[in-house]
C-alpha positions in Angstrom: -8.9 -12.2 -23.5 -10.6 -13.9 -20.7 -11.3 -12.6 -17.2 -9.2 -14.2 -14.5 -11.3 -15.0 -11.5 -9.7 -13.8 -8.4 -10.4 -14.4 -4.8 -7.8 -13.5 -2.2 -8.0 -14.7 1.4 -7.5 -11.4 3.2 -6.5 -11.6 6.9 -4.5 -9.7 9.5 -0.7 -10.2 9.2 1.0 -12.4 11.8 4.5 -12.2 13.1 5.3 -15.3 11.1 4.6 -13.3 7.9 7.2 -10.6 8.5 10.0 -12.1 6.4 7.8 -12.9 3.4 6.1 -9.5 3.7 9.5 -7.7 3.7 10.4 -9.5 0.5 7.1 -8.7 -1.1 7.1 -5.0 -0.2 10.7 -4.5 -1.4 10.0 -6.4 -4.6 6.9 -4.3 -5.3 8.6 -0.9 -4.5 12.2 -1.4 -5.5 12.4 -4.0 -8.3 11.3 -3.8 -11.9 9.4 -6.8 -13.2 7.6 -7.0 -16.5 4.1 -6.5 -15.1 5.1 -4.0 -12.4 3.7 -0.5 -12.7 4.0 0.4 -9.0 7.8 0.3 -8.7 9.7 3.3 -7.5 13.0 2.0 -8.7 13.7 4.9 -11.1 13.0 7.5 -8.3 14.2 5.9 -5.0 17.1 3.7 -4.3 17.6 1.4 -1.3 15.4 -0.8 0.9 11.8 0.2 1.3 11.2 -1.7 4.5 13.3 -3.9 6.9 12.2 -6.7 9.2 12.8 -4.4 12.2 10.7 -1.6 10.7 7.8 -4.0 9.9 7.9 -5.7 13.2 7.9 -2.3 15.0 4.9 -1.2 12.9 3.0 -4.4 13.7 3.4 -3.7 17.4 1.8 -0.3 17.1 -1.7 -0.2 18.6 -3.0 2.1 15.9 -1.6 0.0 13.0 -3.1 -3.0 11.2 -1.5 -4.8 8.2 -3.8 -6.9 6.1 -2.4 -9.5 3.8 -3.9 -11.2 0.7 -3.2 -14.9 0.1 -3.8 -16.6 -3.2 -5.6 -19.9 -3.6 -2.2 -21.7 -2.9 -1.8 -19.8 0.4 1.1 -17.6 -0.8 1.2 -14.0 0.3 0.7 -11.9 -2.8 -0.4 -8.6 -1.4 -0.6 -6.4 1.7 -2.0 -3.1 2.7 -1.3 -1.2 5.9 -3.8 0.9 7.9 -2.7 3.6 10.4 -5.6 4.9 12.5 -5.8 8.5 13.8 -9.2 9.5 15.2 -11.5 10.1 12.2 -9.0 9.1 9.5 -7.0 6.1 8.3 -3.8 6.4 6.4 -3.4 3.7 3.8 0.2 2.7 3.2 2.5 -0.3 2.8 0.3 -1.2 -0.1 2.0 -3.8 -2.3 1.0 -6.5 -4.8 3.5 -9.1 -6.1 4.8 -7.5 -9.3 4.4 -10.8 -11.2 0.7 -10.6 -10.8 0.0 -6.9 -11.0 -2.6 -5.6 -13.5 -4.9 -8.6 -12.8 -7.1 -6.8 -10.2 -5.6 -8.0 -6.9 -4.8 -4.5 -5.8 -8.4 -3.4 -6.6 -9.7 -6.4 -4.7 -7.6 -5.5 -1.6 -8.5 -1.8 -1.8 -12.2 -2.6 -2.1 -11.9 -5.0 0.9 -10.1 -2.3 3.0 -12.7 0.4 2.2 -15.5 -2.0 3.2 -13.6 -3.3 6.3 -13.1 0.3 7.6 -16.7 1.3 6.9 -18.0 -1.8 8.7 -15.6 -1.8 11.7 -14.6 1.8 12.3 -17.7 4.0 12.3 -15.8 7.1 13.5 -13.5 7.0 10.4 -14.5 9.6 7.8 -11.4 10.0 5.7 -9.1 7.6 4.0 -5.7 9.2 3.3 -2.7 8.1 1.3 0.5 9.6 0.1 1.8 9.1 -3.4 5.1 10.2 -4.9 4.5 13.3 -7.1 6.3 11.7 -10.0 3.9 8.7 -10.0 1.2 10.4 -12.1 -0.3 7.1 -13.3 -0.7 5.9 -9.7 -2.4 9.2 -8.7 -4.7 8.8 -11.8 -5.6 5.2 -10.7 -6.5 6.4 -7.2 -8.5 9.3 -8.6 -10.5 6.8 -10.6 -11.1 5.0 -7.3 -12.6 8.2 -5.7 -9.5 9.6 -4.1 -8.8 13.3 -4.5 -5.6 15.3 -4.4 -5.9 17.5 -1.4 -3.2 20.0 -2.3 -1.1 19.1 0.7 2.4 17.9 0.1 5.1 16.5 2.4 8.8 16.2 1.9 10.1 12.7 1.1 10.8 11.1 4.5 14.6 10.6 4.2 14.9 10.2 8.0 12.4 7.3 8.0 15.0 5.0 6.3 12.7 4.0 3.4 15.2 4.7 0.6 17.0 7.6 -0.9 15.5 9.7 -3.6 17.3 9.6 -7.0 15.4 12.6 -8.3 13.7 15.5 -6.5 10.4 14.1 -5.2 7.7 14.9 -2.6 4.6 13.2 -1.4 1.2 14.2 -2.5 -1.7 13.7 -0.1 -4.8 12.1 -1.5 -8.1 11.4 0.4 -11.4 9.7 0.0 -14.2 10.9 2.2 -16.5 8.0 3.4 -19.9 8.3 5.1 
């Protein structure tokens, strides 16, 4: 097996990207493709994000959405950053399911961690929330240096990000940066 050379162009999302990003996020979270291992399809039903929700997020002063474009200029990934004093919550993290398991997610997460360290010196903690039923995803983030904090949150049914099909909650994970 040969190593695929990857190099994403990572940039800040623009308003023109919203429609394509909504498709990407919903595909990554709510569809089941052959390569996909991040889908929540078996656990949550319904739309993960709408154009209205994403547009609202992009207009928040404490939110940044970074997108990854492949060599052909297609959006293949995104990762959202919500800033709060000394921490950043990582969310809206999606990679096109047809190219998952090739290292693009790792590339984006590496970029974000370096980006935050270089541009936001007051940030000391990276935080993310993972569904408790997604043990393989938690294990992936643990290999990346994120630790389970012990804090949990109820699934945000009122946020209109899908309806749970099974009992689930969110597990907080964090990575301390210096």
